[in-house]
Legacy VTK file of the C-alpha trace (Angstrom):
# vtk DataFile Version 3.0
C-alpha trace
ASCII
DATASET POLYDATA
POINTS 280 float
-97.654 9.055 -11.165
-99.211 10.333 -7.912
-97.171 12.273 -5.285
-96.796 9.177 -3.078
-95.312 7.140 -5.936
-93.006 10.017 -6.907
-91.693 10.250 -3.350
-91.038 6.514 -3.210
-89.140 6.595 -6.498
-87.054 9.544 -5.323
-86.178 7.748 -2.071
-85.208 4.566 -3.970
-83.001 6.540 -6.355
-81.290 8.269 -3.437
-80.575 4.915 -1.760
-79.100 3.484 -4.955
-76.872 6.508 -5.502
-75.707 6.404 -1.877
-74.961 2.681 -2.144
-72.950 3.189 -5.330
-70.952 6.032 -3.764
-70.232 3.900 -0.699
-69.186 0.976 -2.888
-66.907 3.201 -4.963
-65.320 4.660 -1.842
-64.751 1.194 -0.357
-63.123 -0.090 -3.554
-60.913 3.005 -3.820
-59.805 2.573 -0.218
-58.971 -1.096 -0.749
-56.993 -0.295 -3.900
-55.070 2.486 -2.166
-54.228 0.209 0.778
-53.092 -2.559 -1.580
-50.784 -0.145 -3.421
-49.238 1.047 -0.161
-48.681 -2.444 1.182
-47.191 -3.737 -2.089
-44.881 -0.747 -2.467
-43.556 -1.223 1.061
-43.064 -4.962 0.521
-41.198 -4.714 -2.779
-38.762 -2.157 -1.316
-37.813 -4.615 1.431
-34.702 -6.578 0.436
-35.486 -9.295 2.981
-38.921 -9.905 1.433
-37.417 -10.051 -2.061
-35.047 -12.728 -0.772
-37.448 -14.727 1.414
-40.869 -14.546 -0.274
-40.504 -13.604 -3.965
-43.414 -15.793 -5.151
-45.895 -14.205 -2.746
-44.672 -10.762 -3.763
-45.226 -11.659 -7.440
-48.776 -12.812 -6.655
-49.426 -9.574 -4.797
-48.242 -7.597 -7.827
-50.333 -9.633 -10.258
-53.493 -9.215 -8.165
-52.846 -5.485 -7.812
-52.300 -5.064 -11.546
-55.603 -6.832 -12.227
-57.396 -4.604 -9.719
-55.917 -1.541 -11.467
-57.110 -2.756 -14.882
-60.592 -3.435 -13.584
-60.721 -0.008 -11.945
-59.582 1.748 -15.129
-61.761 0.017 -17.685
-64.658 -2.392 -17.388
-64.595 -4.091 -13.983
-67.170 -3.775 -11.241
-66.254 -2.182 -7.926
-66.759 -5.552 -6.230
-64.126 -7.108 -8.515
-61.742 -4.222 -7.893
-62.149 -4.627 -4.124
-61.732 -8.406 -4.410
-58.404 -8.312 -6.249
-57.141 -5.437 -4.115
-57.926 -7.598 -1.088
-56.034 -10.524 -2.627
-53.023 -8.280 -3.228
-53.135 -7.106 0.386
-53.220 -10.678 1.639
-50.306 -11.795 -0.526
-48.254 -8.798 0.658
-49.084 -9.685 4.264
-48.157 -13.345 3.704
-44.829 -12.249 2.190
-44.110 -10.078 5.230
-45.037 -12.871 7.647
-42.902 -15.465 5.833
-39.979 -13.048 5.795
-40.235 -12.316 9.515
-40.418 -16.035 10.264
-37.378 -16.683 8.099
-35.428 -13.864 9.792
-36.313 -15.280 13.205
-35.089 -18.740 12.155
-31.860 -17.257 10.818
-31.302 -15.316 14.029
-31.861 -18.407 16.182
-29.491 -20.428 14.000
-26.854 -17.703 14.180
-27.115 -17.429 17.958
-26.859 -21.200 18.313
-23.784 -21.313 16.080
-22.085 -18.550 18.050
-22.954 -20.293 21.315
-21.396 -23.514 20.067
-18.266 -21.680 18.958
-17.934 -19.990 22.336
-18.389 -23.265 24.186
-15.790 -24.947 21.977
-13.304 -22.160 22.598
-14.051 -22.356 26.298
-13.394 -26.117 26.367
-10.124 -25.639 24.500
-9.027 -22.923 26.896
-9.653 -25.209 29.863
-6.845 -27.449 28.630
-4.380 -24.815 29.814
-3.118 -25.121 33.345
-4.745 -22.902 35.968
-1.492 -20.993 36.384
-1.165 -20.389 32.649
-4.781 -19.233 32.503
-4.280 -16.849 35.410
-1.230 -15.245 33.831
-2.876 -15.077 30.430
-6.103 -13.615 31.781
-4.280 -10.986 33.793
-2.657 -9.754 30.598
-5.898 -9.940 28.647
-7.909 -8.050 31.246
-5.386 -5.227 31.092
-5.614 -5.231 27.275
-9.373 -4.731 27.536
-8.819 -1.302 29.106
-10.102 -2.312 32.516
-9.899 0.616 34.947
-10.057 0.986 38.706
-12.717 3.401 40.009
-14.758 4.157 43.112
-17.143 1.411 42.002
-14.351 -1.143 41.675
-12.712 -2.721 38.639
-14.619 -1.632 35.484
-14.477 -3.025 31.954
-16.101 -0.951 29.188
-17.611 -2.646 26.131
-18.069 -0.170 23.283
-21.090 0.094 20.989
-19.196 -1.738 18.204
-20.378 -4.971 19.834
-24.014 -4.111 18.953
-25.805 -3.003 15.796
-27.323 0.474 16.052
-30.636 0.357 17.908
-30.379 -3.385 18.627
-29.519 -5.422 21.701
-28.133 -8.587 20.060
-24.408 -9.112 20.600
-22.395 -9.249 17.379
-19.929 -12.050 16.655
-17.081 -9.596 17.306
-18.047 -9.701 20.997
-17.146 -13.388 21.354
-13.489 -12.892 22.214
-14.225 -10.310 24.890
-17.042 -12.334 26.429
-14.887 -15.467 26.487
-12.185 -13.676 28.466
-14.801 -12.397 30.874
-16.219 -15.904 31.395
-12.791 -17.366 32.044
-11.934 -14.612 34.502
-15.138 -15.281 36.459
-14.518 -19.030 36.413
-11.056 -18.535 37.881
-12.447 -16.117 40.468
-15.629 -17.888 41.653
-16.278 -15.470 44.531
-16.362 -12.392 42.349
-19.681 -10.998 41.114
-20.408 -8.437 38.418
-22.857 -5.648 37.739
-23.561 -5.127 34.031
-24.605 -1.546 33.270
-26.033 -0.356 29.935
-25.898 3.202 28.603
-26.977 4.992 25.400
-26.395 8.384 23.821
-29.048 11.127 24.029
-30.623 10.639 20.611
-34.156 9.254 20.414
-36.834 8.768 23.047
-35.564 8.682 26.640
-37.801 5.752 27.647
-36.779 3.716 24.588
-33.119 4.463 25.353
-33.647 3.245 28.917
-35.180 -0.015 27.675
-32.423 -0.472 25.052
-29.665 0.062 27.627
-31.129 -2.591 29.911
-31.695 -4.981 26.989
-28.035 -4.674 25.977
-26.873 -5.322 29.530
-29.221 -8.320 29.675
-27.821 -9.651 26.366
-24.322 -9.730 27.866
-25.658 -11.389 31.020
-27.535 -14.022 28.994
-24.347 -15.076 27.214
-22.450 -15.337 30.504
-25.226 -17.465 32.002
-25.397 -19.632 28.871
-21.683 -20.302 29.240
-21.998 -21.465 32.825
-21.803 -18.374 35.026
-24.370 -18.516 37.847
-27.101 -15.901 37.360
-26.863 -15.082 41.077
-23.424 -13.610 40.431
-24.797 -11.111 37.910
-26.690 -7.860 38.517
-28.305 -5.882 35.656
-28.754 -2.114 35.416
-29.948 0.086 32.552
-29.335 3.835 32.742
-30.318 4.929 29.224
-28.874 8.298 28.265
-28.040 9.223 31.884
-24.421 9.633 33.045
-22.629 10.226 29.714
-18.840 10.007 29.829
-18.533 12.844 27.294
-20.683 15.278 25.305
-23.327 14.048 22.819
-22.780 16.822 20.269
-20.451 14.824 18.023
-20.603 11.329 16.539
-17.419 10.410 18.397
-18.869 11.565 21.714
-22.138 9.698 21.160
-20.197 6.513 20.310
-18.367 6.741 23.642
-21.637 7.185 25.516
-23.177 4.106 23.874
-21.553 1.461 26.032
-21.932 -1.462 28.404
-19.800 -1.422 31.543
-18.882 -4.500 33.578
-18.271 -3.627 37.225
-16.373 -6.342 39.130
-16.728 -6.998 42.821
-13.779 -7.404 45.147
-12.444 -10.887 45.883
-15.073 -11.354 48.615
-17.926 -10.665 46.201
-18.722 -7.135 47.398
-19.812 -4.757 44.637
-19.297 -1.020 44.888
-22.547 0.926 45.106
-23.802 2.424 41.831
-24.634 5.471 43.921
-20.908 6.279 44.038
-20.829 6.595 40.269
-24.033 8.628 40.146
-22.818 11.020 42.827
-19.502 11.380 41.007
-21.227 12.183 37.701
-23.542 14.709 39.368
-20.625 16.414 41.027
-18.593 16.622 37.818
-21.654 17.761 35.819
LINES 1 281
280 0 1 2 3 4 5 6 7 8 9 10 11 12 13 14 15 16 17 18 19 20 21 22 23 24 25 26 27 28 29 30 31 32 33 34 35 36 37 38 39 40 41 42 43 44 45 46 47 48 49 50 51 52 53 54 55 56 57 58 59 60 61 62 63 64 65 66 67 68 69 70 71 72 73 74 75 76 77 78 79 80 81 82 83 84 85 86 87 88 89 90 91 92 93 94 95 96 97 98 99 100 101 102 103 104 105 106 107 108 109 110 111 112 113 114 115 116 117 118 119 120 121 122 123 124 125 126 127 128 129 130 131 132 133 134 135 136 137 138 139 140 141 142 143 144 145 146 147 148 149 150 151 152 153 154 155 156 157 158 159 160 161 162 163 164 165 166 167 168 169 170 171 172 173 174 175 176 177 178 179 180 181 182 183 184 185 186 187 188 189 190 191 192 193 194 195 196 197 198 199 200 201 202 203 204 205 206 207 208 209 210 211 212 213 214 215 216 217 218 219 220 221 222 223 224 225 226 227 228 229 230 231 232 233 234 235 236 237 238 239 240 241 242 243 244 245 246 247 248 249 250 251 252 253 254 255 256 257 258 259 260 261 262 263 264 265 266 267 268 269 270 271 272 273 274 275 276 277 278 279
């Protein structure tokens, strides 16, 4: 073999070895990704409930990829079945998310219907009876008078941690609020959201506004004109107590309803901010 032929053979061998190494690396990566995705999916209780068949297929494909990798399979076959496992895991996750979304919509619709039914039943009372009843109920909700006006505080028990969806336990409070606004059509409200100091400040700001908006959405859905509602989110600003303890953080996670006077004039939020700055 002359030097030219030897060089060509050496170059060809190098290319083949490089291609095999690249193929091995690609298959190993695919198998590792499939393992990670499957492990995450099978630890999710919602996926186990909503997409068990797809999760089983993901496990079967992954097991086959493992056998091929350990014994006699080609790297192409390993990559193929690892890819199938990844796809089945992804399908399971997508089906689960879709199912959760459907459940959430159905739950919200059911709660809306219940609120509207209760509202219709309450309207059967005379206006005088409603006024007397609501006056008592508003006092029971720990409504306080401040520089900003009449303020009702909704605690964090009406929301799941880190979420902005109102829980069913909020229905009674919201219903009273709707009735009060219906009987006082000139009053407006400002809905203010607050969080504790844990987590990212920007995310807390967005969560506080989302919670205030969730309350506003229910009021609007039950017939209160959106023009009568103002939304503010303050995040972790203006705590009512320290954030060092769980009890203090729970008090700071709140939504406050600020009522206007009988002419519809709302107190400026600047009064509250100035007050907090002065006391801080």
